[in-house]
N, C-alpha and C positions, 0 to 999 in steps of 0.2 A: 505618122499615122494620117491621112487624108479624110474627106468631109465620106467619102463615097466607102472605105475601111470604117470610119465608126455606125454609117448605115449599115451595114453587114451587121456589126457587132450588136445593133440595137436586133435588128431582123433574128440573131441567132437566137439571144435571150427570149425573143418571145419565141422562140420554138422550143426551147429547154424548157421554160415557162407551162407551156401544152403538154410537155412530155412527162414533165414531173408530178402534172396535176392528178394522173391516176396512179400513183405513185401514193401521194397524200392521201389520197381518197379512199383506196385501199386499205392503206394502215386507219384512217380516221374510222372505217365501218367498224375496225375490229375492237372499238375505244367505246366505253359508254358512260357517260357521266351521271355524277351524284345528283339523284332526284330533285333534294331541297333545292341545287344554286342551278338547274338546268334551264326553267324557265327564263330567271333575270341575265343569266350571260349571253343567251342567246338573243337576248332583249339590245342586252348592251354590245352585241355579237353587229346587230342592224344598222345602231347606231354610229356604230364603226364605219361601217360599209357607207351610211349614207356623209358621215363627213369625208370619207375617201372618194366620191363621186363628187361633192359638192368643190373638196379644196382642191383635185384635180384638173377640174373647169377651171376654176378658179388662177391657179398656174397657168393655163392657156391662152389667158385672156394675154398675157406678159411672154410666154414664152415661145406661142404658135406661128410655126416659120420663121424664127429668129436662131433660133438653138446653134447654127453654123454659121450664122452672120455677124454676131456680137453675143458682147458679154451682156448676158441681161442681171441687172445688179438693185433692182426697187423692187416694190409688192412684198410676196412671199422670198424671192430672191435673194432680199436683202436681209434676210432671218437666217438662210440656209443656202449653200450651194444647190442641192437637190429635194427641194420641195415636192416635186413633185413625186418623187423617191419615197419619199419620208410619209405621204397618204397613201401610196399603196400598203407600205409594211404597214400601217393603220386597216387599209382593207384585207390585209392577209391573215390580220388579226381575227376582223369582223366574218371573214370566211371560216376559219376554224372555227371560231366560236359558235357559228351555228349548230354546232355536234352540242352544246351546251357545256364543254369544258374549256376552263381557263388554260389549262395546261397544250391542249390542242390547238386555241388559240394564239398561245405565245410560242408554242412548235410552226406554227405556220409563218407568222412575222418574223425569228428570226429566221427561216428558209428564205424567206424574198428578201431578206437584208442580206442573206450571205449572197444569195443569184445579183443584187444589184452593187454588191460591192464590186463585186469584178468589175462590169460593165462600167460602172464611176470611175475605176482604174484608167480605164482605155480611154473613155469617154476624157477625163482630166488632160492625159498623155495630148490628145488632140487639140483639146484648146488653149493649152501650155505653149504648140507648137505654133497655133493658129495668129495667138493673140499676145502672146507673150511677157510682156513688162504689165500688161493690162488686167491678165487672166492672175497673176502670179500676186500684183495687190488686191484683188477679189478674193485669193483665194486665202490669203496672210488675215484678213480683217474678216471673212465671213464663215462660220464651222463647215464640215460637209454637209452632215446630219440634223444634230440637234439645234434647235430655232433658238436663237435668242432674239428675244425682244426688244431688248435696248437697241439693236441694228436698224428698227423701222426705219425706210426711208420710203417716199412713192413718189411719180409726177402727177401733178394735178388732172394731166389727159393722158390717155391711151389708146391706140389706134389698134382694132380688133379684128383679126384676120377671123371669119364666123367657120370657114370652113375645120379650120385648126380647132375651135374651140367645139364643134357638133361631135369631130370624129375623136377627139378627148374624152367630151359627155358617153357618148357609144360605148367607148372602152371602158372607161368606171361603171357604166349598168352592167357590164359582166358580172361585176361582182357581187350582184345581186340573184344569179343563175344561182348560188350555194345554197340558195333559203329552202326552193323545193327539192334540190339533191339533196341535201342532209335532213330535211325531212320524209322524204323518202326511205332514205337509207334508217333512220328511227323505226321507222313503220314496218321496215324487212323484219329489224330487229325484235320487232312486239311481235309479229307474227311468228319469231322462230326460224326464220330463211335466213339470217346472220346471226352466229352467238358472237358476242362481243366476248374477248380476251381478257380485256383492263378494264378497271373503271378508275376513271381521274378526274380528279377537283375540278 
């Protein structure tokens, strides 16, 4: 798989995520939260979204513009091979949690994991072909998704590419759109314009 092909895979992933969003939104609109837990879970979701935005920006400081040129193995990439996606799972949970339901938040996170798992498999095939034994060694010692804090390593200096950093921050802020969207759905439910069919914790 070439660099252009992997770029095409990533573009398809973005379009698939955009296409899946309305389906997830419709499903979430049919769910109501248990009132006792609703606001604490929404607050937990907001924290998750902020962790996602900050974490993705942190990752971009290391990998921005380098993904197809070298194996990045320091900072967050020393803990797991795909920290950018891990923070996206956290953000997806936060988006779903804006319904006030842990179950919906978890479903959103699992859906994101399923989507990125396919993309990661294709990216790994590219990296293996492009970097051979260097990537094989990195892959052998570094988990795919679950961070291992014992593996932490970093360089004292890092060259940052602001364009990639700002682009990642911009993309991460899209997760915040969930807050007014789900508040709007909740209001429509209260007005009786939407009839939730399922109550989930």
